[in-house]
C-alpha positions as CSV (number, residue, x, y, z in Angstrom):
1,A,0.0,0.2,-0.1
2,K,1.3,3.2,-0.8
3,A,0.7,6.6,0.9
4,V,-1.5,8.3,-1.6
5,G,-4.3,6.0,-2.9
6,E,-7.1,7.0,-5.1
7,D,-9.5,7.7,-2.3
8,E,-7.1,10.0,-0.8
9,E,-6.6,11.6,-4.2
10,H,-10.1,12.3,-4.5
11,L,-10.4,13.6,-1.2
12,V,-7.7,16.1,-1.9
13,E,-9.7,17.0,-4.8
14,Q,-12.6,17.7,-3.1
15,Q,-11.1,19.5,-0.1
16,R,-9.6,21.9,-2.9
17,E,-12.8,23.2,-3.6
18,A,-13.4,26.6,-2.4
19,S,-15.4,26.9,0.9
20,S,-18.2,29.3,1.4
21,S,-16.1,31.6,4.0
22,S,-15.7,35.3,5.2
23,A,-13.4,37.2,7.3
24,A,-14.4,40.6,8.9
25,A,-12.6,43.4,8.1
26,A,-11.9,43.7,11.8
27,A,-11.4,40.1,12.3
28,T,-10.0,38.7,15.6
29,T,-7.2,36.6,15.7
30,E,-6.7,33.6,17.9
31,G,-3.1,32.4,17.7
32,S,-2.9,32.1,13.8
33,W,-6.5,31.9,12.9
34,L,-8.7,34.8,11.8
35,D,-12.2,34.6,13.3
36,V,-14.9,34.9,10.3
37,R,-17.5,37.6,10.5
38,N,-19.8,39.4,8.3
39,G,-19.3,42.9,7.7
40,P,-18.8,46.2,5.7
41,S,-16.1,46.3,3.0
42,V,-12.7,48.4,3.9
43,E,-10.1,50.0,2.1
44,P,-6.7,48.7,2.1
45,T,-4.4,50.0,4.9
46,G,-1.1,49.5,3.0
47,D,-0.1,46.7,4.9
48,G,0.2,44.3,1.9
49,E,-0.6,43.6,-1.4
50,V,-4.4,43.1,-2.4
51,L,-5.0,39.6,-3.8
52,P,-7.9,37.2,-4.6
53,L,-8.7,35.2,-1.7
54,F,-9.7,31.4,-2.4
55,P,-10.2,29.3,0.8
56,L,-9.2,25.9,0.7
57,R,-10.2,22.5,2.8
58,V,-6.6,21.3,2.2
59,I,-2.9,22.6,3.0
60,E,-1.2,23.5,-0.1
61,W,2.6,23.6,0.3
62,P,5.0,25.5,-1.8
63,G,6.1,23.3,-4.8
64,N,2.9,21.8,-5.3
65,T,0.6,22.0,-8.2
66,V,-3.2,23.0,-7.8
67,E,-5.9,22.4,-10.1
68,V,-9.6,23.7,-9.5
69,K,-12.7,23.2,-10.9
70,V,-14.6,26.7,-11.2
71,N,-18.3,26.9,-11.5
72,E,-19.6,29.6,-9.1
73,P,-20.2,33.1,-10.7
74,A,-17.8,34.6,-8.1
75,H,-14.9,32.5,-9.2
76,R,-15.7,32.8,-12.7
77,K,-15.4,36.5,-12.0
78,L,-12.1,35.9,-10.2
79,Y,-10.2,34.2,-12.9
80,E,-11.7,36.5,-16.0
81,D,-10.4,39.3,-13.8
82,L,-6.9,37.9,-13.4
83,L,-6.4,37.4,-17.3
84,M,-8.2,40.9,-17.7
85,S,-5.6,42.5,-15.4
86,G,-2.7,40.4,-16.1
87,A,-2.3,39.6,-12.5
88,R,-1.8,35.8,-11.7
89,R,-1.5,35.5,-7.9
90,I,-4.2,34.1,-5.5
91,V,-3.7,33.8,-1.7
92,A,-5.5,30.6,-0.7
93,P,-5.5,29.7,3.2
94,L,-7.0,26.9,4.9
95,V,-10.6,27.2,6.0
96,S,-12.1,25.8,9.1
97,I,-15.6,25.3,9.1
98,S,-17.9,24.0,12.5
99,R,-21.3,23.2,10.9
100,D,-24.7,23.3,12.0
101,T,-25.8,20.0,13.8
102,D,-28.5,19.5,11.1
103,T,-27.5,16.2,9.7
104,E,-29.2,17.0,6.4
105,Q,-27.8,20.2,5.9
106,Q,-24.2,18.7,6.2
107,D,-25.2,16.2,3.8
108,Q,-26.3,18.8,1.0
109,A,-23.2,20.8,1.7
110,A,-20.8,18.1,1.2
111,D,-22.7,17.3,-2.2
112,K,-22.0,20.9,-3.4
113,Q,-19.2,22.1,-5.5
114,E,-17.0,25.1,-4.1
115,G,-18.7,25.0,-0.8
116,E,-21.9,26.2,-1.9
117,G,-24.4,26.7,0.4
118,E,-22.8,25.5,3.5
119,G,-24.7,25.4,6.8
120,V,-22.0,27.7,8.7
121,A,-21.9,28.0,12.4
122,E,-18.5,29.2,13.0
123,L,-15.9,30.0,10.3
124,R,-12.3,30.7,10.4
125,I,-9.6,31.2,7.9
126,H,-5.7,30.4,8.7
127,G,-3.7,33.5,9.0
128,V,-1.2,32.0,6.6
129,G,-2.1,31.0,3.2
130,A,-0.3,29.4,0.2
131,V,0.1,31.7,-3.0
132,L,-1.0,30.1,-6.2
133,F,0.4,31.3,-9.3
134,L,-2.0,30.7,-12.3
135,E,-0.2,28.6,-15.0
136,D,-3.1,27.8,-17.1
137,L,-6.9,28.3,-17.3
138,Q,-9.0,25.8,-19.5
139,E,-12.6,26.6,-20.7
140,V,-14.2,23.4,-20.5
141,S,-18.0,24.3,-20.6
142,Q,-18.6,22.0,-23.5
143,K,-16.2,19.2,-22.2
144,T,-18.1,19.0,-19.1
145,G,-21.1,19.6,-20.0
146,G,-21.6,22.6,-18.4
147,Q,-20.6,21.2,-15.0
148,F,-17.6,23.3,-14.8
149,K,-16.6,26.8,-16.5
150,Y,-13.0,26.5,-16.1
151,I,-10.2,23.9,-15.1
152,A,-7.6,26.4,-13.4
153,K,-3.8,25.0,-12.9
154,H,-1.4,26.6,-10.5
155,S,1.9,26.1,-8.7
156,V,2.3,27.0,-5.1
157,E,5.4,29.7,-5.2
158,G,5.3,30.4,-1.5
159,L,3.1,31.7,1.4
160,A,1.9,35.0,2.5
161,K,0.5,36.3,5.9
162,I,-3.2,37.5,5.6
163,H,-3.8,40.8,7.5
164,R,-7.7,41.2,6.6
165,V,-10.2,40.4,4.1
166,L,-11.6,43.7,2.5
167,N,-15.2,42.8,1.2
168,P,-16.6,39.9,3.6
169,S,-19.9,40.0,2.6
170,S,-19.0,38.8,-0.9
171,F,-19.6,35.2,1.1
172,Y,-23.0,36.4,1.8
173,N,-24.4,37.9,-1.3
174,K,-25.7,35.3,-3.6
175,N,-28.1,34.8,-6.6
176,E,-31.3,33.0,-6.6
177,Q,-29.6,29.6,-7.0
178,G,-27.7,30.4,-3.5
179,L,-24.6,31.0,-5.6
180,K,-21.8,33.7,-4.7
181,I,-21.5,36.6,-7.1
182,E,-18.3,38.3,-6.0
183,Y,-15.1,36.8,-4.9
184,A,-13.2,37.9,-1.6
185,R,-10.2,40.0,-1.6
186,A,-7.5,40.1,1.1
187,E,-4.7,42.2,2.0
188,A,-1.6,40.1,2.3
189,Q,2.0,40.2,2.6
190,A,4.5,37.5,1.2
191,L,6.7,35.5,3.6
192,A,10.3,35.0,2.9
193,D,11.8,31.4,3.3
194,T,15.4,30.5,3.0
195,E,14.7,26.9,1.7
196,S,15.1,26.4,-2.3
197,L,12.1,24.4,-3.7
198,K,14.5,22.9,-6.4
199,S,17.1,21.2,-3.7
200,G,16.8,18.7,-0.9
201,F,16.6,19.3,2.7
202,A,19.4,16.7,3.2
203,G,21.3,17.2,-0.1
204,E,24.9,17.4,-1.0
205,G,26.3,20.5,0.9
206,T,24.0,20.2,3.9
207,G,25.2,20.8,7.3
208,V,25.6,18.0,10.0
209,R,22.6,19.1,11.7
210,E,20.5,18.7,8.7
211,Q,22.1,15.2,8.0
212,T,21.1,14.2,11.6
213,I,17.5,15.3,11.3
214,A,17.1,13.7,8.2
215,A,18.3,10.3,9.5
216,D,16.0,10.6,12.6
217,L,13.2,11.4,10.2
218,V,14.0,8.4,7.9
219,E,14.1,6.2,10.6
220,A,10.8,7.4,12.5
221,W,9.1,6.8,9.0
222,E,10.8,3.5,8.8
223,D,9.7,2.3,12.0
224,L,6.1,3.7,11.4
225,R,6.1,1.9,8.0
226,L,6.7,-1.5,9.6
227,L,4.0,-0.9,12.1
228,A,1.5,0.0,9.5
229,E,2.4,-3.0,7.5
230,R,1.8,-5.3,10.6
231,A,-1.9,-3.2,10.9
232,E,-2.5,-3.2,7.2
233,E,-2.7,0.3,6.9
234,P,-1.6,2.8,4.4
235,R,2.3,3.5,4.6
236,L,5.1,4.5,2.6
237,Q,6.8,2.4,0.1
238,S,10.0,1.4,1.1
239,H,13.1,2.5,3.2
240,R,14.9,3.3,0.0
241,F,12.0,5.2,-1.2
242,M,12.0,7.1,2.1
243,K,15.7,7.9,2.4
244,E,15.9,9.2,-1.3
245,T,12.7,11.3,-0.7
246,V,14.2,13.1,2.2
247,R,17.4,13.5,0.6
248,K,16.1,14.9,-2.7
249,S,12.9,16.8,-1.3
250,P,12.5,20.4,0.2
251,T,11.1,20.1,3.8
252,W,7.7,21.7,2.1
253,Q,7.2,18.6,-0.1
254,L,8.1,16.2,2.9
255,A,5.4,18.0,4.6
256,D,3.1,17.3,1.6
257,L,4.0,13.6,1.7
258,W,3.2,13.4,5.3
259,Q,0.0,14.9,4.8
260,R,-1.2,12.7,2.1
261,L,0.0,9.6,4.5
262,Q,-2.4,11.1,6.9
263,L,-5.4,11.8,4.7
264,S,-5.0,8.0,3.5
265,T,-4.7,6.6,7.1
266,L,-7.7,8.8,8.2
267,V,-10.0,7.2,5.4
268,H,-8.7,3.7,5.7
269,R,-9.4,3.9,9.7
270,E,-12.8,5.3,9.4
271,R,-13.8,2.7,6.9
272,A,-12.4,0.1,8.9
273,R,-14.3,1.3,11.9
274,V,-17.8,1.6,10.3
275,T,-17.4,-1.8,8.5
276,E,-16.5,-3.1,11.8
277,E,-19.8,-2.0,13.3
278,V,-21.8,-3.1,10.3
279,K,-20.6,-6.6,10.9
280,E,-21.3,-6.8,14.1
281,W,-24.7,-5.5,13.6
282,I,-25.2,-8.0,11.1
283,E,-23.9,-10.9,13.4
284,V,-26.5,-9.7,15.8
285,Q,-29.3,-10.0,13.4
286,Q,-28.2,-13.3,12.0
287,Q,-28.2,-14.9,15.4
288,A,-32.0,-13.6,16.2
289,G,-33.0,-15.0,12.8
290,R,-34.0,-11.7,11.0
291,L,-31.2,-12.4,8.6
292,P,-30.0,-15.6,6.6
293,R,-26.9,-17.2,7.9
294,Q,-25.6,-17.1,4.5
295,L,-25.1,-13.5,2.6
296,P,-23.8,-12.7,-0.6
297,P,-20.1,-11.5,-0.7
298,Q,-21.4,-8.2,-1.9
299,V,-24.4,-6.7,0.4
300,D,-26.3,-3.9,-0.4
301,V,-26.4,-2.0,3.1
302,T,-29.6,-0.1,2.3
303,K,-31.7,-3.2,1.7
304,I,-31.0,-5.4,5.1
305,G,-32.7,-3.4,7.4
306,L,-29.6,-1.3,8.7
307,P,-30.3,1.7,11.0
308,A,-30.3,5.0,9.2
309,P,-27.6,6.6,11.2
310,M,-25.5,3.5,10.4
311,I,-26.2,3.7,6.7
312,E,-25.2,7.2,7.0
313,D,-21.9,6.7,8.5
314,F,-21.2,3.5,5.7
315,V,-21.7,5.9,2.8
316,K,-19.7,8.7,4.4
317,A,-16.9,6.4,5.2
318,H,-17.0,5.4,1.5
319,T,-17.2,8.6,0.4
320,P,-13.7,10.3,1.4
321,S,-15.0,13.9,0.4
322,A,-17.7,13.8,3.1
323,L,-15.4,13.1,5.8
324,T,-14.7,15.9,8.2
325,L,-11.5,17.0,9.3
326,S,-11.0,18.2,12.6
327,D,-8.6,21.1,13.8
328,D,-6.7,18.5,15.8
329,F,-6.1,16.8,12.3
330,W,-4.6,20.3,11.0
331,A,-3.2,21.3,13.9
332,P,0.3,19.7,13.6
333,L,0.5,20.1,10.0
334,L,-0.1,23.9,10.5
335,D,2.8,23.8,12.9
336,I,4.9,22.8,10.3
337,L,3.3,25.5,7.9
338,T,4.3,28.3,10.4
339,A,7.7,27.2,11.6
340,E,10.6,29.4,11.1
341,D,12.9,27.6,9.0
342,P,13.6,24.1,7.2
343,K,15.3,22.8,10.3
344,A,12.3,23.4,12.5
345,R,10.1,22.0,9.8
346,A,12.0,18.8,9.5
347,Q,12.1,18.4,13.4
348,L,8.5,18.8,13.7
349,L,8.0,16.1,11.4
350,V,10.1,13.9,13.4
351,Q,8.1,14.6,16.5
352,I,4.9,14.3,14.8
353,T,5.9,10.9,13.3
354,Q,6.8,9.7,16.8
355,E,3.5,10.4,18.1
356,E,1.8,8.5,15.1
357,I,4.1,5.6,16.0
358,K,2.7,5.5,19.1
359,V,-1.0,5.5,18.0
360,T,-0.1,2.9,15.4
361,R,1.7,0.4,17.7
362,A,-1.5,0.8,20.2
363,R,-3.6,-0.4,17.2
364,V,-1.4,-3.2,16.5
365,N,-1.3,-4.6,19.5
366,L,-4.9,-4.4,20.1
367,K,-5.4,-6.1,17.1
368,E,-2.9,-8.9,17.6
369,L,-4.4,-9.4,21.0
370,L,-8.2,-9.8,19.6
371,G,-6.5,-12.4,16.8
């Protein structure tokens, strides 16, 4: 099993769709998050460059390539304005949405593109976002049967600190179809970084400290790989692959690899948890004579009397884009994103991996204990 499977790729693609979000002109700051509040538009203060703001539900790391499917009127206008002005940069922070408790609203929101019509109870954007550089914009209306207007391809050229959103009401003003008609603009300042995107963290010419941290990271990733193999969970390919990747890749891309592994693991564990619950329910029904002892290898869970909440969990577990990623999931990754230099990022990767080793070892021990 590799770190990035089809389910994880689909999850990343869905999370990249823009989220319905806003940040007040006078947003409050808690750590590195900006609380979202609706409010009037304000003028730039001169603290940074005014950029279109495109919230994402996944962290994009410097060196990544990002493809976004565009259909909502607001985002159509965003890209058309970029082309008309000759500008190419967008700031794309992670968005955190706390949904209403209404399950039906959550399901409807998960099915929509670009986060349209989210039932938002609380919303924040992270104060540091990826700077996307538009590389290509294709008109795909005919090719997609009108499902999307554009496919936009970007490279992530760096990070920016977001000071404020200038027009937060843009996320609340919608047309009769419930689609946003104006895109957000933010005042943001590019962040400098000493790491080259074209050289590895522990490549030729690097110092002893970098080499030591790299060796620690490879060792930790190998320990985790062996445990994940015993647990039959997603894992990195091989010790050789990890050693070469750490040597040749900047820490940004190591963080991206770790994020993809964590997403794959999350999907796998949630699917395993729900599947086990369904199996236990079926066994109880069989023992009570309400289901036959012999069932076909492929069972339609919607047709065997499975309770609605369990059906909902089962469908969500097999629809990666419907999974909710908590702040706890993102917190260690955001620590890496905002670390002061490459060595600090690599050290955090080692520490985070060591914590994941503890969790995975406990799961392995429990699995082997229960046979």
